[in-house]
C-alpha positions as CSV (number, residue, x, y, z in Angstrom):
1,M,0.0,0.0,0.0
2,K,2.7,2.4,0.9
3,E,4.6,1.5,-2.2
4,D,1.7,2.5,-4.4
5,I,1.4,5.7,-2.6
6,V,5.1,6.5,-3.2
7,Q,4.8,5.5,-6.7
8,R,1.8,7.8,-7.3
9,L,3.7,10.7,-5.4
10,K,6.7,10.2,-7.8
11,K,4.3,10.6,-10.8
12,I,2.7,13.8,-9.4
13,Y,5.8,15.4,-7.8
14,P,7.4,16.6,-11.2
15,S,4.1,18.4,-12.2
16,F,3.6,20.1,-8.9
17,V,7.3,21.3,-8.9
18,R,7.1,22.5,-12.6
19,I,3.9,24.4,-12.0
20,G,5.0,25.8,-8.6
21,L,8.1,27.2,-10.3
22,L,6.1,28.5,-13.2
23,Y,3.6,30.2,-11.0
24,V,6.1,31.8,-8.5
25,L,8.2,33.0,-11.6
26,F,4.9,34.4,-13.1
27,S,3.7,36.2,-10.0
28,F,7.2,37.7,-9.5
29,T,7.3,38.9,-13.1
30,S,3.6,40.3,-13.0
31,L,4.4,42.2,-9.9
32,L,7.6,43.9,-11.4
33,S,5.7,44.6,-14.5
34,W,3.0,46.3,-12.4
35,V,5.8,48.4,-10.8
36,T,7.0,49.6,-14.3
37,L,3.3,50.2,-15.4
38,R,3.0,52.7,-12.4
39,S,5.8,54.7,-14.0
40,H,5.1,58.4,-13.9
41,F,7.1,59.1,-17.0
42,F,4.1,59.8,-19.2
43,E,1.8,61.4,-16.8
44,K,2.5,64.9,-17.9
45,Y,1.2,63.9,-21.4
46,I,-2.0,62.2,-20.3
47,L,-3.4,64.1,-17.3
48,D,-6.4,62.5,-15.4
49,F,-6.3,59.4,-17.4
50,W,-5.2,56.6,-15.1
51,T,-7.2,55.5,-12.0
52,Q,-6.4,53.0,-9.4
53,K,-9.1,50.6,-10.8
54,L,-7.8,51.0,-14.3
55,Y,-4.3,50.3,-13.2
56,F,-5.4,47.0,-11.8
57,Q,-7.4,46.0,-14.7
58,T,-4.6,46.7,-17.1
59,A,-2.2,44.8,-15.0
60,F,-4.5,41.8,-14.9
61,V,-4.9,41.7,-18.7
62,G,-1.1,42.0,-19.1
63,S,-0.5,39.3,-16.7
64,L,-2.5,36.9,-18.8
65,L,-0.1,37.7,-21.7
66,I,2.8,37.0,-19.4
67,F,1.3,33.8,-18.1
68,F,0.7,32.6,-21.7
69,S,4.3,33.3,-22.8
70,L,6.0,31.9,-19.6
71,A,3.8,28.8,-19.7
72,S,4.7,28.3,-23.4
73,V,8.4,28.5,-22.4
74,F,8.0,25.8,-19.8
75,L,5.9,23.6,-22.0
76,L,8.4,23.8,-24.9
77,N,11.0,22.3,-22.6
78,H,8.9,19.6,-21.2
79,P,10.3,16.4,-22.4
80,K,7.8,14.0,-20.8
81,M,4.8,15.7,-22.5
82,K,6.7,16.0,-25.9
83,A,7.5,12.2,-25.8
84,D,3.8,11.5,-25.1
85,F,2.6,13.6,-27.8
86,Y,4.9,11.9,-30.5
87,S,3.8,8.6,-29.1
88,Y,0.2,9.6,-29.4
89,C,0.7,10.8,-33.0
90,E,2.4,7.5,-34.0
91,K,-0.5,5.4,-32.5
92,K,-3.5,7.6,-33.6
93,K,-2.0,8.8,-36.8
94,S,-3.2,12.3,-35.9
95,S,-1.5,15.5,-34.4
96,F,-4.7,17.1,-33.3
97,G,-3.5,18.7,-30.0
98,L,-6.8,19.3,-28.2
99,V,-7.7,15.5,-28.2
100,F,-4.2,14.8,-27.0
101,L,-4.4,17.2,-24.1
102,L,-7.9,16.0,-23.0
103,K,-6.6,12.4,-22.9
104,T,-3.0,12.9,-21.3
105,P,-3.0,12.6,-17.5
106,I,0.0,15.0,-17.4
107,F,-2.0,18.0,-18.6
108,W,-4.8,17.2,-16.0
109,M,-2.2,16.8,-13.2
110,E,-0.7,20.2,-14.0
111,S,-4.1,21.8,-14.2
112,L,-4.8,20.6,-10.8
113,A,-1.3,21.9,-9.7
114,L,-2.2,25.3,-11.2
115,L,-5.6,25.4,-9.4
116,I,-3.9,24.6,-6.0
117,F,-1.2,27.2,-6.5
118,A,-3.6,29.8,-7.6
119,L,-5.7,29.3,-4.4
120,L,-2.7,29.3,-2.2
121,F,-1.3,32.6,-3.8
122,S,-4.8,34.2,-4.4
123,A,-3.5,37.3,-2.4
124,M,-0.6,37.8,-5.0
125,P,-0.6,38.9,-8.6
126,P,-2.4,38.1,-10.8
127,L,-5.5,37.4,-8.8
128,S,-5.0,40.3,-6.6
129,F,-5.1,42.5,-9.7
130,Y,-8.4,40.8,-10.7
131,Q,-10.0,41.3,-7.4
132,N,-9.0,44.9,-7.1
133,G,-9.7,45.7,-10.7
134,F,-12.9,43.9,-11.3
135,L,-14.4,43.0,-8.0
136,G,-13.5,45.9,-5.8
137,S,-15.9,46.2,-2.7
138,M,-18.3,43.5,-4.2
139,T,-19.5,41.1,-1.5
140,D,-22.3,39.2,-3.2
141,N,-21.2,36.1,-4.9
142,R,-17.6,37.1,-4.6
143,W,-16.4,33.6,-4.4
144,L,-18.1,32.8,-7.7
145,Y,-16.3,35.7,-9.4
146,S,-12.9,34.8,-7.9
147,A,-13.5,31.2,-9.3
148,L,-14.1,32.8,-12.8
149,G,-10.6,34.5,-12.5
150,I,-8.9,31.2,-11.8
151,L,-10.9,29.6,-14.7
152,I,-9.6,32.4,-17.0
153,L,-6.1,31.6,-15.9
154,W,-6.6,27.9,-16.6
155,M,-8.0,28.7,-20.1
156,V,-4.8,30.7,-20.8
157,Y,-2.8,27.7,-19.7
158,L,-5.0,25.4,-22.2
159,G,-4.3,27.9,-24.9
160,A,-0.5,27.9,-24.2
161,S,-0.7,24.0,-24.2
162,L,-2.5,23.8,-27.5
163,S,0.0,26.3,-29.1
164,T,3.0,24.2,-27.9
165,V,1.7,20.8,-29.0
166,S,0.6,22.4,-32.3
167,W,4.2,23.6,-32.7
168,W,5.5,20.1,-32.1
169,G,3.1,18.7,-34.8
170,R,4.4,20.8,-37.5
171,P,6.0,18.7,-40.2
172,H,9.3,20.4,-40.4
173,Q,9.9,19.8,-36.6
174,K,12.5,17.1,-35.8
175,K,10.9,14.4,-33.7
176,Q,13.7,14.4,-31.1
177,I,13.5,14.4,-27.4
178,P,16.5,16.3,-25.8
179,K,18.2,14.7,-22.9
180,S,18.4,17.9,-20.9
181,T,16.2,20.9,-21.1
182,L,17.5,23.0,-18.2
183,R,19.8,25.0,-20.1
184,P,17.5,26.1,-23.1
185,L,14.8,26.8,-20.4
186,L,17.1,29.1,-18.5
187,V,18.3,30.8,-21.7
188,Q,14.6,31.4,-22.9
189,L,13.6,32.7,-19.5
190,G,16.6,34.8,-19.4
191,Y,15.3,37.1,-22.1
192,T,11.5,36.5,-21.8
193,V,11.3,37.6,-18.2
194,P,13.0,41.0,-18.6
195,A,11.0,41.7,-21.7
196,W,7.8,41.2,-19.7
197,I,9.0,43.3,-16.8
198,L,9.6,46.2,-19.1
199,S,6.3,45.7,-20.9
200,G,4.5,47.4,-18.1
201,F,6.4,50.7,-19.0
202,L,5.2,50.2,-22.5
203,L,1.6,49.6,-21.5
204,S,1.6,52.9,-19.5
205,A,1.9,54.7,-22.9
206,L,-0.1,52.4,-25.1
207,V,-3.2,52.1,-23.0
208,P,-3.9,55.7,-23.1
209,L,-3.0,56.0,-26.7
210,F,-5.5,53.4,-27.9
211,S,-8.2,54.3,-25.4
212,G,-9.8,56.4,-28.0
213,V,-10.0,53.5,-30.3
214,F,-11.6,51.4,-27.7
215,I,-14.3,54.0,-27.1
216,L,-15.0,54.1,-30.9
217,F,-15.3,50.4,-31.1
218,Y,-17.8,50.3,-28.2
219,K,-19.9,53.0,-29.8
220,F,-19.7,51.8,-33.4
221,W,-19.0,48.0,-33.0
222,W,-21.4,47.1,-36.0
223,I,-19.1,49.1,-38.4
224,F,-16.0,47.3,-37.1
225,L,-17.7,44.0,-37.4
226,I,-18.7,44.7,-41.0
227,L,-15.1,45.7,-41.7
228,F,-13.8,42.5,-40.0
229,V,-16.1,40.2,-41.8
230,S,-15.3,42.0,-45.2
231,L,-11.6,41.7,-44.6
232,F,-12.0,38.0,-43.8
233,L,-14.0,37.4,-46.9
234,A,-11.7,39.4,-49.1
235,V,-8.6,37.5,-47.8
236,T,-10.4,34.0,-48.2
237,S,-11.6,35.1,-51.7
238,V,-8.1,36.1,-52.8
239,R,-6.7,32.7,-51.6
240,Y,-9.3,30.6,-53.5
241,L,-9.2,32.7,-56.6
242,S,-5.4,32.5,-56.7
243,V,-5.8,28.6,-56.7
244,F,-8.5,28.8,-59.1
245,F,-6.6,31.0,-61.6
246,S,-3.5,28.8,-61.2
247,R,-5.5,25.7,-62.2
248,H,-7.5,27.6,-64.8
249,K,-4.2,28.8,-66.4
250,F,-2.8,25.3,-66.4
251,L,-6.0,23.6,-67.8
252,K,-6.1,26.2,-70.6
253,Q,-2.5,25.4,-71.6
254,F,-3.2,21.7,-71.2
255,Y,-6.2,21.7,-73.7
256,K,-4.1,23.7,-76.1
257,S,-1.2,21.3,-76.0
258,C,-3.5,18.3,-76.4
259,K,-5.1,19.9,-79.5
260,K,-1.8,20.8,-80.9
261,N,-0.3,17.3,-80.5
262,G,-3.5,15.3,-81.2
263,Y,-3.9,13.8,-77.8
264,S,-7.4,12.6,-76.7
265,Y,-8.5,13.5,-73.2
266,S,-11.6,13.6,-70.9
267,T,-12.4,15.3,-67.6
268,I,-14.4,14.3,-64.5
269,G,-15.9,16.8,-62.2
270,H,-15.3,20.5,-62.0
271,P,-12.2,22.2,-60.8
272,C,-14.2,24.8,-58.9
273,L,-16.3,22.3,-56.9
274,E,-13.1,20.7,-55.8
275,L,-12.0,23.8,-54.0
276,I,-15.3,23.8,-52.0
277,S,-15.3,20.1,-51.1
278,S,-12.6,17.4,-51.5
279,K,-15.5,15.0,-52.2
280,H,-15.9,16.4,-55.8
281,R,-12.5,15.4,-57.0
282,F,-11.5,16.7,-60.4
283,Q,-9.7,14.3,-62.7
284,I,-8.2,14.5,-66.2
285,V,-7.8,11.3,-68.2
286,V,-5.4,11.7,-71.2
287,Q,-4.2,9.2,-73.7
288,C,-0.5,10.0,-74.9
289,K,1.4,7.6,-77.2
290,G,-0.6,4.6,-76.3
291,E,-0.6,5.2,-72.7
292,I,-3.6,6.4,-70.5
293,C,-2.7,8.6,-67.7
294,R,-5.3,9.6,-64.9
295,C,-4.3,13.0,-63.2
296,C,-5.7,15.0,-60.3
297,F,-4.7,18.1,-58.4
298,I,-3.2,18.3,-55.0
299,G,-2.0,21.5,-53.3
300,G,-3.1,23.8,-50.5
301,L,-4.4,27.4,-50.4
302,Q,-1.0,28.8,-49.3
303,R,1.4,28.4,-52.1
304,K,4.4,29.3,-49.9
305,N,4.0,26.2,-47.6
306,P,5.5,22.7,-48.4
307,L,3.5,19.7,-49.2
308,Y,4.0,16.2,-47.6
309,L,2.8,12.9,-49.1
310,R,2.3,10.1,-46.5
311,E,2.2,6.3,-47.3
312,D,-1.4,6.1,-45.8
313,G,-2.8,8.1,-48.7
314,I,-2.9,11.4,-47.0
315,V,-1.4,14.6,-48.2
316,E,-0.3,17.3,-45.4
317,Y,-0.3,20.9,-46.0
318,A,1.8,22.9,-43.5
319,K,-0.2,25.8,-42.1
320,F,0.5,28.3,-39.3
321,R,-2.1,28.3,-36.6
322,I,-1.8,29.4,-33.0
323,L,-4.4,27.4,-31.0
324,W,-4.8,24.3,-33.2
325,S,-3.0,21.9,-35.5
326,H,-0.5,23.4,-38.0
327,V,-1.4,20.7,-40.4
328,V,-4.2,20.3,-42.9
329,L,-4.9,16.7,-44.0
330,D,-6.5,15.7,-47.3
331,S,-6.6,12.4,-49.3
332,Y,-4.8,11.9,-52.5
333,E,-6.0,8.4,-53.4
334,M,-7.7,7.9,-56.6
335,T,-8.9,4.7,-58.5
336,A,-7.4,3.8,-61.8
337,E,-8.3,1.2,-64.4
338,N,-5.8,-1.6,-65.2
339,G,-2.9,-0.2,-67.3
340,E,-3.5,3.5,-66.3
341,Q,-0.9,5.6,-64.8
342,K,-1.7,7.7,-61.9
343,L,-0.4,11.3,-61.8
344,L,-0.5,13.9,-59.0
345,I,-0.3,17.5,-60.3
346,V,0.7,20.0,-57.5
347,C,-1.0,23.2,-58.3
348,P,-0.4,25.7,-56.9
349,C,3.2,24.7,-56.2
350,N,6.4,26.3,-54.8
351,G,8.5,23.3,-55.6
352,K,8.7,22.2,-52.0
353,I,7.2,18.5,-52.2
354,F,8.3,15.8,-49.8
355,V,7.5,12.1,-49.4
356,K,6.9,11.1,-45.6
357,D,7.2,7.6,-44.2
358,S,8.3,5.7,-41.1
359,I,11.9,6.1,-42.1
360,G,11.9,9.9,-42.4
361,E,11.3,12.6,-45.1
362,R,12.9,13.2,-48.6
363,R,12.3,15.8,-51.2
364,L,10.8,14.9,-54.4
365,E,11.7,16.2,-57.9
366,P,9.1,16.6,-60.7
367,G,8.7,13.2,-62.4
368,D,9.6,11.1,-59.4
369,R,7.4,8.2,-58.2
370,A,5.9,7.9,-54.7
371,Y,3.5,5.1,-53.6
372,G,2.4,4.2,-57.1
373,Y,2.0,7.9,-58.3
374,I,3.9,10.1,-60.5
375,I,4.5,13.7,-59.1
376,H,4.5,16.5,-61.5
377,T,4.4,20.4,-61.3
378,P,2.2,22.1,-63.8
379,E,5.3,23.3,-65.8
380,D,6.9,20.0,-65.8
381,F,3.7,18.2,-66.8
382,L,3.1,20.6,-69.7
383,G,6.8,20.2,-70.8
384,A,6.4,16.4,-70.9
385,L,3.3,16.8,-73.1
386,G,5.2,19.0,-75.4
387,R,7.9,16.4,-75.7
388,K,5.2,13.9,-76.5
389,G,5.9,11.9,-73.4
390,I,4.5,11.8,-69.8
């Protein structure tokens, strides 16, 4: 019985030590940032702006940013969680960070430790900032609002954890677990902590500067909402139109080359529908010098990012995201008749195409074969047609 308790304590102990160090350092950094926030350097330019309550509110919001940053540094140098994440990815063939976090005991142990330390140090920053800035002299349901402050802190920790595992899941990351993480942890904290301490001085100037914008946003929020939605639709439309015009340009040149060289071809589906849903796969069947080739498009919306072909029939497009996976997955498998060659045309393409298997990764050149498919860029495919040979 005692041995079981000792074994459990050995599992819990590292999580409590890690979160304890994180929370103490975080409180210390938040407190010094509060001191720099109270700097009087800009007071002569912004008379009658700051109030005691506004100081506490600003300090609490700033402390959440500090916590996200420091928690991310600690998590990036967390070899046990990193090893568990890569093991999970290999077993489940997925790098979706939220599912991993909800299933891993380490995350919940550290969440419990965070709750305990937040309760023990509730009289210190950042919860003291929260209580003085938002609760004040409130007496009714004060415990409920205090619990809300701790919940906000945990949600920031969840966001930092999601950001970290998503970073680990990026295709270019080397799946290696360092033997020692103390030195890189200290180096990162060596410049992160001073930067956040000085950030309070910066906030003392920026908050008054942008206060007029906040007031305008509060009064005319519907205008800002329309502008945001319009900007989002414009950026999305530009990305989709870029892919559409790239493929439209290729198809125009393809039809012209087939007509010039006397090749017969047929198409299945529509290239526009493929951009909306991957179920509507667009295919080209072309007969060249007695050979029949079945072709389909692959390629993400972001031209600059690399592309990875996996042996399980999935293609990965690397994307930068903060709170979720950096990888978009799609299927490249297609059915071909006997004797037909299967081609994948990467469009749009920046030339960075890789094949990914259990051994590792290697870069593909146009015309290379991978998993029964010939890989082509639009330029290389059209050049092969012009030479009368695919």
